[in-house]
N, C-alpha and C positions, 0 to 999 in steps of 0.2 A: 446142520445143527440138529442133534437128536434131542427130542423133547419128551418128557414124561407127563402124563395127564392124570388128573385126580378128580373124581366125582365124589363129593362128600355128603351133601344133603341138599334137599330142595324143599322150599316152602312157598306156596302160592297164596296170595291174599287178593281178593277182588278189589279193584280200585274203581272210583268213579270214572266215567268217560271224560276225556278231555274234550273241550269244545271242538278242536280240530277233528278228532276221531268221530265224534258224535254227528257232526254235520256231514261227513263225507262217506262214511262206510259203516256197515253193520258188523260189529266185532266185539268180542270180550276183551277188555283191557285189564291186565293183571300186573301188580307189583310182584316180582319174584326175587328170591334170595337163595344163594348157594354159598358154601364155604369156599374160600380161595385155595390155591394150591399149597399154601403154608399151613392149612388147617386151623388158622387163627382168625384171619380176617373174613368179613362177610361181604359178598359181592351182590350188588343190586342191579336189577334190570327191569325193563318194561316189556312184557309179553303181550302182543296183540294177536289174538286168534280170530281170523276172518270167519264169519258165520255163513254157512251155506244151507240151503233147504234140504239138500241131499248130498251124500258123499260124492265128491268129484275127483277126477284124476289129480287135482292140485291140492287136495286136503292134506297131503303128507309133506308139502313143501313149506319151508320156513326160511326166511332171510335173516341172518345175524349181522348186525351193524357193528363194525370195529372202528372206534373213534380215532381221530387224528392225534398228533403229538401234543404233549403238554397236558395240563389239567382239563381236558375236554370231556364234558359229560354226555349223557345219552341223548341230549337234545342238539348237541353241536355247539354248546356254549362253554365258557369258562368263567372263573371268578375274577379274571383280569379285564380284558377289553372285548372278548369275543361274545357277541350276542346275535345269534343267527337263526336258531331253531331249524337249521338245515336238515338235521337227521329226522325231525318230525315230518317235514315236507317230503323227504326222500322215502321214508317209511310209508307215507300215505300213498305214494305212487304204487308201491308194491301191493299194498292192501287193496287198492282199487283194481288191481290186476288179479285179485284173488289169492295173494300170497300173504301168509301170516308173517309177523316180524318179531324180532327181539332186539331192543336197543339197550345198551349197557353203560353203566358208570364204571370206568376203569378203577382198579384198586387205588384207593386213596383219593378218589374223585366223587363228588356228589354224595350219594348215600352208601357208597362202597368204602370200606375202611382200609387203612394201612397203619396198623398200630405201631409198627417199628419205624415209621417215618419214611421220608423220601429216599434216604440212603439205602434202604432195604429193597428198593425196586430195581428190577433189571428187565431188559427186553425179554429174556427167556421166561421170567416169572409171569409177565403179562400174556405171553403166548400160551403158557400153561393154563392161565385163567380162561383163555378163549377155548382151549381144549375141554375144560370142565364145563363150559357153557354148551358146547356141542353135545357132550354126553348128556347133559341135563335135558336139552330139548328132544334128544332121541328118546328119553324116558317118557316124554310127554306125547310120543306117538308120531313125531316128525322124522321121516326117513330120508328125505331129500333136502339137504342143507345148502343154501346159497350164502356165500360170504360176501358181504358188501363192505369193502375197506376204503376209508378216506385218508389220503395223505400217508402218514406212517402206518395207519390201519391197513392200507393197501399192501405195504410191505409185510405186515403180519399175516395177511390173507395168503400171500405167496409162500411164507414160511410154513403155514399150516397145509397149504396145497400140495407140498411135496412129501408130506408125512404119510406113510403107508397105513397108519392107524385109521385114516379117514378116507381111504381110497373108495370104498363102497358107499360112503355117506355124502361126500361133497358132490353136488350136482351142478355147480357153476360158481365162477368168481366174477365179481363186479368191482373193478378197481377205479377209484376216482382220484386223480392227481397223485398217483403213487410215486415214490422216489424212483426216478428213471436212471439213477446212477448210485454209486456207493453213498450212504448217508453222510459220511465225513466230507465227501466231495460236494454234496448238496449244500451242507452247512457253509462250506467255504464259498461256494458260488453265491449264496444268499447274502453273505456279509462282505466279501471281498471280490471285486473292487467296488461293489455297489455303495457300500457305506464307509469302508476303510481302505486305504491304499495298501497294496500287498507289500510295499517296501517300507511302510511305516513301522514303528516299534510295535504297535498293536497288531498290525497285519502279520508280522513275523511271529509274534507270540501265538496268534490263532493258528498259523500253519504248524508251528512246533507242537502246540497242544493237541490239535486234531491228529497229527501223525503219531504222537505218543500214545494216545488212547486207542488208536487204530491198531497199534502193534501190541496192545495189551498192558500198557503201563499208565498208572495214575500220575498226575502232574506233581512234581516235587518242588517246583519253583513257586515263588509268591505270585499270586494272580493280580494283575492290575485291576483296580477298582472298577473301571468302566466295563471290563470283561468278566467280572465276577458272576453276573447272572448266568452267563453261558457256561463257565467252568467251575462253578461253586463245588466244593468238595462233595457235597451230598448228592450231586447229580452225576459225578464222574463215573461211579460204578455202573450206572445205567448206560451211559454213553459208551464206555469201554465194551460192555456186553453187546450193545446195539451194533457197534461197528464190526463185530465178528460175523454179522449176517449180511449177505450180499443179495439184494433183491433181483438184480438182473441174472445172477447165477441161478437163483431159485426159479425165475421165470423160464429159463432154458430147460429146466427139469420138470416143469408141469406136464403131466401126461396129456397126450394129444386129444384124447376123447373127452377131457373136461372142458366144457364151454368157458371161454374167457373173454371178458369185455373190459377194455381200458378206455377211460374217459379223461380227456384233458381240456383245459380252457385256454383260449387264445389270449384272454385278459388276466390270466393267473400271474401274479407278481412273485409267487413263491416257488412254484414248480412248473417246469416246462419239459416236454418230451425230448429225449435225446435220440440220436441216430441208432444207438444200440437197441433201445426198446422198439423202435420202428422196424428194424431189421428182424428182431426176434419175433415180433408179431406177424410179419410177412412170411416168416418161415414156418409158422405153425399151421397144422392141418386141422380139419374139423371145424367146429363152431368157434370162431375167434375173430374179434374185430377191434381195430384201433379207431377211436371216435374222437374227433376234435370239434368243439363248439367255439366258434371265433370270439364270441362276446362273454364267455363264462369266466368268472373269477375263481379263486381258490375255494371260496365258500359255496361253489356250485350255483351261484346266482349271476344274473346278467349285470355287467359292469354299468355303473352309474357315471356317465360322462361328467367330468369336472369334480367328482367326489370319489376318489379311488378307495376310500375306507368305508364307504356307505354300506357295502354288503357285509362288512364285518361287525357293524354296530346297529343295523336296523333289522330286527327279526321278522318284520312284516313283509319284507321283500320276498317274492316267490322264487322258485327254482328257475334257472335259465330255460326258456321254452324250447330251444333247439335241443339241448341236452335231454330234457324230459321226453321229448318225442322219440329221440333215439333210444332212451332207456326203456320206454314202453315196448318198442319193437324188439329190443334185446330180451326183455322178460318173456314176451310171447314166444320167441324162438326157443328159449330154455324150457318153457312149459311144453311146447310141442315135442321137444327132444325127450323130456321125461315121460310124456303120455305115450310116445311111440315105443317105449321099451317093452 
């Protein structure tokens, strides 16, 4: 997928320290805004610049967080049921390791606008927005960019990772529970047969609908009411565009010298690694690791026994300790790689 990037404007306004940042690290926290790729909407982010007594080899490094699917904001929450603050905790780990961070509200989420509504959003447009953010932080003096993608955000990181535009800028990819198969197949696996029989009327409709969007056609038949949230007309253009991107194909094209870390959770009920991603990671040379934390859920927190949805609704729960330990080691490895250049 060839993507064009747009950098239109940047405005930084200092914001008060959050309790989380103030207690744990010395940093300047700023609300930042840029124009989106359509030159109409405004995109919002939270830029945290780690303060050092003197310039270090890591002063030029910044990690950009790419949120997961749906209306997920820069904290890792949404307006529906997701209350995790996961991205705040995750960003704090990077900050404690001396890495500045940028957390973003996707277009149409949080303080970022989507004036033309949901039907105007596409996978490509959101990737273009991420390209604009990369260009923005480059203008702030950050030359080594780490992409930290969660869930669908991991797929976006892979899409950006194969673009020649950022070959000399991207210094590492950190993917958390990324789609390890085609997104249409992932949606099928999440719904059928877990929730719906493949041979039922609804199961057959889901199969036909996903196949239609995958081949580039919007649905022409009436959508059954129970399946309307998945196939509503306003989201079909996004799904059709999203399905044209193949995360595993992109993974196979990521340049060998770009450090790549992939994290999965054994207690993740949404996304699990496939043999394909395991083989692709084994074939990679250079700095590359496949990391599995047995008790981690999709929210990157430790599973609460007897309460499978607790990590989705309790923002006070910390990150999975095993994953955090592995993440800190991965960050140090990338820092060493950058310092050795």
